N, C-alpha and C positions, 0 to 999 in steps of 0.2 A: 346671623347672616348666613345664607346657603349658597353654595355654588351649584349653578344647573350646568350639567354636562349634556352636549348634544350629540347623539350618535349619528353623524352624516354618513358613516361608511355603510349602514344599513340599507340606505336608499340607492346606492350605486349600482347600475345595471352593467354587468361585465360581459355580456353577451355581445358578439359583433353582428350588426345588422348588415347583411350583403344584398339586400333587395336593391338598394340604389346603384350599387355596382353592376349588378345584373342588368338593371334597366339600361344604364349607359353602354354596356357591352352589347346588348342586343341592338341599341340604336346605331352604334358604330358598324355592327356587322351588316345591317340593312343598307347603310349609306355605301359601304364598300361593294355590296353586291349590286347596287344600282349603278355606281359610278365605273366600276371596272370594264364592263362592255363599251363604255363610251370612250375608254382610253385608246382603242385601236384606231390607228390612223388609217385612212383610205378604204378601200373596198376589201371584202372578205374573199380570199382566193384559197382555193386547196392546192398548197404548193407541192412541187415535185420533191421527192425524197432523195437524199444523198447519203452516202456512207461517211464521208469525211468533209462536212461542210465548214467552211472558215467563217467565224463570228464576224460580222459587219457591224460595229458599234455606231457607226454614223447613220445607219438606216433607220434607227430608232429616234434620231434627233427630230425636234419639232419642224425644223426647216428643210428636211430631206425631200428630194424630189424623187417621187416614186411613180413608176408607170406599171399599171396592172393590165394583163391580158386575160380576159375570162375565157371559159371552155368554148364559148360560142363566137369568139373572134372580137367581142367588144373590148374597146381600149379605153382605159380610164387614166387620166393624169392628175394625180392626187385623188379627188373625189369628182372631178368633172369628166363627163363622158366626151371624148373626142373621137373624130374620124381619123383614119390613117392620113389623110392629106393635111389635116390640121396639127398633127402631133409635132412634126418638125418645127413648125413655126411657134407652137406654144412653149416647147422645151427651148428653143433659141431665145425666146422672149425672157424666159425665167432665168437663164444662166448668163445673160449678158454682163450684169454687174456682179458677178460673184467670183471670188478668187478660186474656190474649189468647184470644179465642174464635174461632180459626181451625180450620177442617176442610177437609181436602182430598179430593177425590173422583177416584178412579180408576176410569174406566168402560171396559170392554172395547169395542173398535171394532165389534164385532158384536152388542153388547147392543142390545135393543129401546129406542127413544127413550123409550116410556112407562115403561119401568122405571127409566131414569136420571132422568127428571122426577120421578117418584114418590119417588125416594130423596133428590133435591134438596128437595122440599117437606118431607119428614120431617126432614131435617137442619135446614132453615131453621126449622121450628116448634118445634125444641128450643132456640131462642135463640141460634143462631150468629150472629156479626158478619160474618164473612168466609168464604166458600166458594170455595175454589180448584179448578178443574178441571184435572187433570193430563193433558198430552198430550206427545207426542214431536215433534221437529223432522222435518219431512217432507224426505226425502233428494232432492236435485236430481240429474237424470240429465244 
């Protein structure tokens, strides 16, 4: 009677196959590249630059009220284009049943000063407690 010995260790492949990992990483990279531009809320505005801006955490929240003034004087309330006459009514309507009456203003750096001041007046006349002016950090050279 003979005992047969099987050599199973000779068949084992000890190389790591990284191809599936690379495929998954490339798919994740593509997904993040497509989704990231969609995460920005509201309209795109070239903000004015300041030396010492204060970080406003609440401006990034989903339910933040943001008014944008474009360089040509066009006014947007969130993503809705509104006229100067409609702005006060729209802001008043949105803040009526809110406990924090904060509104954030994104004004284009090239916007006329009078247009920005008129929007500030319209927003303040709607009963807003706090009005935040959003800026960018000036890059030091």
